[in-house]
N, CA, C and O atoms as a printed pandas DataFrame, in Angstrom:
     atom_number atom_name residue_name chain_id  residue_number  x_coord  y_coord  z_coord
0              1         N          MET        A               1    4.168   29.649   35.275
1              2        CA          MET        A               1    3.091   28.712   34.976
2              3         C          MET        A               1    3.832   27.545   34.231
3              4         O          MET        A               1    4.904   27.795   33.679
4              5         N          LEU        A               2    3.309   26.299   34.195
5              6        CA          LEU        A               2    3.850   25.175   33.740
6              7         C          LEU        A               2    2.941   25.064   32.462
7              8         O          LEU        A               2    1.735   25.269   32.329
8              9         N          SER        A               3    3.971   24.646   31.500
9             10        CA          SER        A               3    3.517   24.607   30.025
10            11         C          SER        A               3    2.837   23.067   29.713
11            12         O          SER        A               3    3.403   22.010   29.994
12            13         N          GLN        A               4    1.743   23.163   29.186
13            14        CA          GLN        A               4    1.063   21.971   28.677
14            15         C          GLN        A               4    1.922   21.091   27.928
15            16         O          GLN        A               4    2.645   21.544   27.041
16            17         N          PRO        A               5    1.896   19.819   28.230
17            18        CA          PRO        A               5    2.688   18.960   27.221
18            19         C          PRO        A               5    1.924   18.777   25.863
19            20         O          PRO        A               5    0.701   18.907   25.822
20            21         N          LYS        A               6    2.600   18.502   24.853
21            22        CA          LYS        A               6    1.982   18.257   23.662
22            23         C          LYS        A               6    1.278   17.173   23.376
23            24         O          LYS        A               6    1.797   16.095   23.665
24            25         N          PRO        A               7    0.263   17.177   22.899
25            26        CA          PRO        A               7   -0.616   16.049   22.801
26            27         C          PRO        A               7    0.098   14.969   21.706
27            28         O          PRO        A               7    0.795   15.325   20.756
28            29         N          LYS        A               8   -0.164   13.856   21.985
29            30        CA          LYS        A               8    0.279   12.794   20.946
30            31         C          LYS        A               8   -0.309   12.798   19.737
31            32         O          LYS        A               8   -1.529   12.912   19.626
32            33         N          LYS        A               9    0.580   12.663   18.611
33            34        CA          LYS        A               9    0.015   12.836   17.311
34            35         C          LYS        A               9   -0.572   11.542   16.762
35            36         O          LYS        A               9    0.019   10.462   16.752
36            37         N          VAL        A              10   -1.855   11.783   16.286
37            38        CA          VAL        A              10   -2.312   10.598   15.584
38            39         C          VAL        A              10   -2.302   10.084   14.374
39            40         O          VAL        A              10   -2.555   10.896   13.485
40            41         N          GLY        A              11   -2.042    8.735   13.968
41            42        CA          GLY        A              11   -1.890    8.388   12.683
42            43         C          GLY        A              11   -0.418    7.542   12.526
43            44         O          GLY        A              11    0.334    7.461   13.498
44            45         N          ARG        A              12   -0.151    7.059   11.515
45            46        CA          ARG        A              12    0.993    6.467   11.160
46            47         C          ARG        A              12    2.215    7.395   11.271
47            48         O          ARG        A              12    2.238    8.558   10.868
48            49         N          PRO        A              13    3.368    6.649   11.950
49            50        CA          PRO        A              13    4.509    7.504   11.958
50            51         C          PRO        A              13    5.177    7.842   10.689
51            52         O          PRO        A              13    4.962    7.056    9.767
52            53         N          LYS        A              14    5.987    8.906   10.439
53            54        CA          LYS        A              14    6.521    9.000    9.236
54            55         C          LYS        A              14    7.425    7.865    8.960
55            56         O          LYS        A              14    7.911    7.125    9.815
56            57         N          LEU        A              15    7.619    7.794    7.585
57            58        CA          LEU        A              15    8.300    6.779    6.926
58            59         C          LEU        A              15    9.827    7.235    6.786
59            60         O          LEU        A              15   10.114    8.420    6.611
60            61         N          ALA        A              16   10.794    6.218    6.874
61            62        CA          ALA        A              16   12.113    6.970    6.964
62            63         C          ALA        A              16   12.334    7.391    5.205
63            64         O          ALA        A              16   11.692    7.031    4.218
64            65         N          LYS        A              17   13.293    8.121    5.318
65            66        CA          LYS        A              17   13.482    8.830    3.910
66            67         C          LYS        A              17   13.831    7.870    2.831
67            68         O          LYS        A              17   14.564    6.906    3.051
68            69         N          GLY        A              18   13.360    8.100    1.774
69            70        CA          GLY        A              18   13.499    7.120    0.554
70            71         C          GLY        A              18   12.427    5.769    0.532
71            72         O          GLY        A              18   12.417    4.938   -0.377
72            73         N          GLU        A              19   11.519    5.741    1.754
73            74        CA          GLU        A              19   10.783    4.699    1.868
74            75         C          GLU        A              19    9.272    5.047    1.373
75            76         O          GLU        A              19    8.440    4.146    1.265
76            77         N          SER        A              20    8.994    6.271    1.109
77            78        CA          SER        A              20    7.558    6.503    0.555
78            79         C          SER        A              20    7.606    6.487   -0.743
79            80         O          SER        A              20    8.615    6.802   -1.374
80            81         N          LYS        A              21    6.449    6.095   -1.296
81            82        CA          LYS        A              21    6.321    6.108   -2.740
82            83         C          LYS        A              21    6.289    7.592   -3.318
83            84         O          LYS        A              21    6.057    8.577   -2.617
84            85         N          ALA        A              22    6.526    7.623   -4.545
85            86        CA          ALA        A              22    6.685    9.069   -5.132
86            87         C          ALA        A              22    5.575    9.359   -5.901
87            88         O          ALA        A              22    5.198   10.529   -5.966
88            89         N          ALA        A              23    4.903    8.353   -6.583
89            90        CA          ALA        A              23    3.832    8.844   -7.487
90            91         C          ALA        A              23    2.691    7.746   -7.184
91            92         O          ALA        A              23    2.911    6.588   -6.827
92            93         N          THR        A              24    1.358    8.370   -7.411
93            94        CA          THR        A              24    0.142    7.473   -7.715
94            95         C          THR        A              24   -0.305    7.287   -8.884
95            96         O          THR        A              24   -0.451    8.201   -9.696
96            97         N          VAL        A              25   -0.591    5.992   -9.120
97            98        CA          VAL        A              25   -0.939    5.526  -10.480
98            99         C          VAL        A              25   -2.616    5.234  -10.444
99           100         O          VAL        A              25   -2.981    4.319   -9.706
100          101         N          ARG        A              26   -3.525    5.891  -11.121
101          102        CA          ARG        A              26   -4.787    5.585  -11.117
102          103         C          ARG        A              26   -5.181    4.959  -12.319
103          104         O          ARG        A              26   -4.786    5.359  -13.414
104          105         N          VAL        A              27   -6.117    3.771  -12.137
105          106        CA          VAL        A              27   -6.311    3.139  -13.374
106          107         C          VAL        A              27   -7.836    2.656  -13.192
107          108         O          VAL        A              27   -8.169    2.249  -12.079
108          109         N          ARG        A              28   -8.744    2.683  -14.201
109          110        CA          ARG        A              28  -10.140    2.346  -14.107
110          111         C          ARG        A              28  -10.268    0.943  -14.270
111          112         O          ARG        A              28   -9.696    0.390  -15.210
112          113         N          ALA        A              29  -11.024    0.245  -13.378
113          114        CA          ALA        A              29  -11.359   -1.194  -13.317
114          115         C          ALA        A              29  -12.758   -1.290  -13.177
115          116         O          ALA        A              29  -13.382   -0.501  -12.467
116          117         N          THR        A              30  -13.401   -2.386  -13.932
117          118        CA          THR        A              30  -14.761   -2.923  -13.658
118          119         C          THR        A              30  -14.903   -3.445  -12.299
119          120         O          THR        A              30  -13.951   -3.836  -11.624
120          121         N          PRO        A              31  -16.297   -3.438  -11.868
121          122        CA          PRO        A              31  -16.344   -4.247  -10.351
122          123         C          PRO        A              31  -15.867   -5.711  -10.461
123          124         O          PRO        A              31  -15.387   -6.189   -9.433
124          125         N          ASN        A              32  -15.932   -6.508  -11.585
125          126        CA          ASN        A              32  -15.575   -7.534  -11.709
126          127         C          ASN        A              32  -14.233   -7.811  -11.664
127          128         O          ASN        A              32  -13.786   -8.854  -11.186
128          129         N          GLU        A              33  -13.410   -6.727  -12.246
129          130        CA          GLU        A              33  -12.013   -6.839  -12.241
130          131         C          GLU        A              33  -11.561   -6.227  -10.760
131          132         O          GLU        A              33  -10.457   -6.660  -10.431
132          133         N          LEU        A              34  -12.031   -5.513   -9.998
133          134        CA          LEU        A              34  -11.817   -5.402   -8.745
134          135         C          LEU        A              34  -11.756   -6.598   -7.748
135          136         O          LEU        A              34  -10.802   -6.938   -7.048
136          137         N          LYS        A              35  -13.101   -7.208   -7.852
137          138        CA          LYS        A              35  -13.241   -8.390   -7.253
138          139         C          LYS        A              35  -11.951   -9.351   -7.484
139          140         O          LYS        A              35  -11.362   -9.954   -6.587
140          141         N          ALA        A              36  -11.624   -9.373   -8.904
141          142        CA          ALA        A              36  -10.653  -10.578   -9.002
142          143         C          ALA        A              36   -9.424  -10.107   -8.284
143          144         O          ALA        A              36   -8.830  -10.876   -7.529
144          145         N          TYR        A              37   -9.004   -8.843   -8.490
145          146        CA          TYR        A              37   -7.889   -8.221   -7.827
146          147         C          TYR        A              37   -7.591   -8.435   -6.509
147          148         O          TYR        A              37   -6.482   -8.811   -6.129
148          149         N          ASP        A              38   -8.644   -8.186   -5.700
149          150        CA          ASP        A              38   -9.193   -8.373   -4.325
150          151         C          ASP        A              38   -8.846   -9.988   -3.955
151          152         O          ASP        A              38   -8.206  -10.405   -2.990
152          153         N          LYS        A              39   -9.417  -10.677   -4.931
153          154        CA          LYS        A              39   -9.513  -12.057   -4.420
154          155         C          LYS        A              39   -7.709  -12.652   -4.381
155          156         O          LYS        A              39   -7.174  -13.287   -3.472
156          157         N          ALA        A              40   -7.195  -12.262   -5.466
157          158        CA          ALA        A              40   -5.786  -12.574   -5.751
158          159         C          ALA        A              40   -4.995  -11.860   -4.864
159          160         O          ALA        A              40   -3.961  -12.441   -4.535
160          161         N          ALA        A              41   -5.176  -10.835   -4.416
161          162        CA          ALA        A              41   -4.478  -10.324   -3.315
162          163         C          ALA        A              41   -4.446  -11.089   -1.894
163          164         O          ALA        A              41   -3.441  -11.471   -1.294
164          165         N          ARG        A              42   -5.733  -11.210   -1.524
165          166        CA          ARG        A              42   -5.934  -12.125   -0.392
166          167         C          ARG        A              42   -5.426  -13.609   -0.313
167          168         O          ARG        A              42   -4.947  -14.164    0.676
168          169         N          ALA        A              43   -5.627  -14.123   -1.539
169          170        CA          ALA        A              43   -4.836  -15.635   -1.667
170          171         C          ALA        A              43   -3.341  -15.455   -1.313
171          172         O          ALA        A              43   -2.823  -16.382   -0.691
172          173         N          ASN        A              44   -2.424  -14.161   -1.692
173          174        CA          ASN        A              44   -0.993  -13.989   -1.276
174          175         C          ASN        A              44   -0.837  -13.256   -0.159
175          176         O          ASN        A              44    0.260  -12.824    0.196
176          177         N          GLY        A              45   -1.992  -13.053    0.510
177          178        CA          GLY        A              45   -1.940  -12.441    1.946
178          179         C          GLY        A              45   -1.428  -10.942    1.981
179          180         O          GLY        A              45   -0.705  -10.483    2.864
180          181         N          GLN        A              46   -1.940  -10.213    0.827
181          182        CA          GLN        A              46   -1.673   -8.683    0.638
182          183         C          GLN        A              46   -2.788   -8.242    0.342
183          184         O          GLN        A              46   -3.756   -8.928    0.016
184          185         N          ILE        A              47   -2.736   -6.778    0.449
185          186        CA          ILE        A              47   -3.547   -5.861    0.127
186          187         C          ILE        A              47   -3.604   -5.617   -1.313
187          188         O          ILE        A              47   -2.711   -6.068   -2.030
188          189         N          ARG        A              48   -4.628   -4.906   -1.827
189          190        CA          ARG        A              48   -4.769   -4.870   -3.437
190          191         C          ARG        A              48   -3.734   -4.168   -4.028
191          192         O          ARG        A              48   -3.119   -4.668   -4.970
192          193         N          SER        A              49   -3.374   -2.716   -3.455
193          194        CA          SER        A              49   -2.117   -2.121   -4.047
194          195         C          SER        A              49   -0.782   -2.697   -3.950
195          196         O          SER        A              49    0.014   -2.424   -4.848
196          197         N          ALA        A              50   -0.420   -3.456   -2.990
197          198        CA          ALA        A              50    0.762   -4.589   -2.924
198          199         C          ALA        A              50    0.802   -5.362   -3.751
199          200         O          ALA        A              50    1.873   -5.555   -4.328
200          201         N          TRP        A              51   -0.433   -6.132   -4.128
201          202        CA          TRP        A              51   -0.674   -7.082   -5.074
202          203         C          TRP        A              51   -0.466   -6.633   -6.574
203          204         O          TRP        A              51    0.156   -7.283   -7.414
204          205         N          ILE        A              52   -1.150   -5.295   -6.795
205          206        CA          ILE        A              52   -1.073   -4.907   -8.171
206          207         C          ILE        A              52    0.378   -4.469   -8.539
207          208         O          ILE        A              52    0.901   -4.727   -9.623
208          209         N          ARG        A              53    1.006   -3.744   -7.472
209          210        CA          ARG        A              53    2.487   -3.396   -7.689
210          211         C          ARG        A              53    3.507   -4.345   -7.885
211          212         O          ARG        A              53    4.473   -4.203   -8.634
212          213         N          GLY        A              54    3.264   -5.273   -7.214
213          214        CA          GLY        A              54    3.996   -6.688   -7.133
214          215         C          GLY        A              54    3.904   -7.337   -8.633
215          216         O          GLY        A              54    4.881   -7.699   -9.290
216          217         N          THR        A              55    2.564   -7.411   -9.035
217          218        CA          THR        A              55    2.340   -8.050  -10.492
218          219         C          THR        A              55    3.035   -7.099  -11.553
219          220         O          THR        A              55    3.743   -7.504  -12.475
220          221         N          LEU        A              56    2.748   -5.852  -11.303
221          222        CA          LEU        A              56    3.192   -4.943  -12.451
222          223         C          LEU        A              56    4.749   -4.973  -12.371
223          224         O          LEU        A              56    5.363   -4.910  -13.436
224          225         N          ASN        A              57    5.419   -5.060  -11.237
225          226        CA          ASN        A              57    7.116   -5.237  -11.220
226          227         C          ASN        A              57    7.685   -6.648  -11.721
227          228         O          ASN        A              57    8.789   -6.816  -12.238
228          229         N          ALA        A              58    6.868   -7.477  -11.508
229          230        CA          ALA        A              58    7.197   -8.848  -12.202
230          231         C          ALA        A              58    7.038   -8.880  -13.637
231          232         O          ALA        A              58    7.741   -9.631  -14.314
232          233         N          ALA        A              59    6.135   -8.095  -14.172
233          234        CA          ALA        A              59    5.912   -7.897  -15.553
234          235         C          ALA        A              59    6.760   -7.181  -16.193
235          236         O          ALA        A              59    6.919   -7.307  -17.407
236          237         N          THR        A              60    7.433   -6.317  -15.452
237          238        CA          THR        A              60    8.508   -5.391  -16.049
238          239         C          THR        A              60    9.694   -5.784  -15.517
239          240         O          THR        A              60   10.616   -4.978  -15.644
240          241         N          ARG        A              61    9.955   -6.968  -14.866
241          242        CA          ARG        A              61   11.165   -7.425  -13.987
242          243         C          ARG        A              61   11.925   -6.348  -13.203
243          244         O          ARG        A              61   13.129   -6.110  -13.297
244          245         N          LEU        A              62   11.004   -5.715  -12.390
245          246        CA          LEU        A              62   11.621   -4.646  -11.195
246          247         C          LEU        A              62   11.574   -5.565   -9.996
247          248         O          LEU        A              62   10.838   -6.528   -9.779
248          249         N          PRO        A              63   12.483   -5.062   -9.312
249          250        CA          PRO        A              63   12.525   -5.828   -7.912
250          251         C          PRO        A              63   11.436   -5.414   -6.953
251          252         O          PRO        A              63   11.036   -4.250   -6.961
252          253         N          GLU        A              64   10.983   -6.236   -6.199
253          254        CA          GLU        A              64    9.808   -6.014   -5.089
254          255         C          GLU        A              64   10.269   -4.898   -4.387
255          256         O          GLU        A              64   11.456   -4.640   -4.182
256          257         N          THR        A              65    9.061   -4.073   -3.931
257          258        CA          THR        A              65    9.499   -3.070   -2.921
258          259         C          THR        A              65    8.855   -3.263   -1.601
259          260         O          THR        A              65    8.706   -2.281   -0.874
260          261         N          GLY        A              66    8.431   -4.523   -1.198
261          262        CA          GLY        A              66    8.050   -4.794   -0.116
262          263         C          GLY        A              66    6.715   -5.755   -0.277
263          264         O          GLY        A              66    6.182   -5.767   -1.387
264          265         N          ASN        A              67    6.220   -6.463    0.652
265          266        CA          ASN        A              67    5.004   -7.020    0.473
266          267         C          ASN        A              67    4.107   -6.390    1.889
267          268         O          ASN        A              67    4.292   -6.816    3.028
268          269         N          ARG        A              68    3.332   -5.532    1.607
269          270        CA          ARG        A              68    2.750   -4.977    2.690
270          271         C          ARG        A              68    1.457   -5.790    2.874
271          272         O          ARG        A              68    0.668   -5.839    1.931
272          273         N          LYS        A              69    1.155   -6.510    4.164
273          274        CA          LYS        A              69    0.297   -6.949    4.355
274          275         C          LYS        A              69   -0.918   -6.637    4.948
275          276         O          LYS        A              69   -0.738   -5.701    5.727
276          277         N          GLY        A              70   -2.114   -7.013    4.928
277          278        CA          GLY        A              70   -3.405   -6.591    5.428
278          279         C          GLY        A              70   -4.367   -6.980    4.509
279          280         O          GLY        A              70   -4.048   -7.488    3.434
280          281         N          CYS        A              71   -5.834   -6.730    4.931
281          282        CA          CYS        A              71   -7.016   -7.136    4.320
282          283         C          CYS        A              71   -7.950   -6.262    3.678
283          284         O          CYS        A              71   -8.988   -6.650    3.142
284          285         N          HIS        A              72   -7.435   -4.683    3.761
285          286        CA          HIS        A              72   -8.157   -3.588    3.430
286          287         C          HIS        A              72   -7.483   -2.952    2.586
287          288         O          HIS        A              72   -6.305   -3.271    2.421
288          289         N          GLU        A              73   -8.039   -1.929    1.865
289          290        CA          GLU        A              73   -7.696   -0.864    0.899
290          291         C          GLU        A              73   -8.747   -0.235    0.498
291          292         O          GLU        A              73   -8.644    0.686   -0.311
């Protein structure tokens, strides 16, 4: 008997070692704050999380970890 080929995995491929984020930060925001964050992110060609990460890193003088582009989050 011939073995069946494994089906292709669905989803994003695994990130290289050290590329994934280690922690999640949860912050409460009002609907108006979220709208403002989304507007600022779109103006910079980023998704919300990338914009927030970049803004926080700039405030703490940490280097950028990448500018993930997109229009959803």
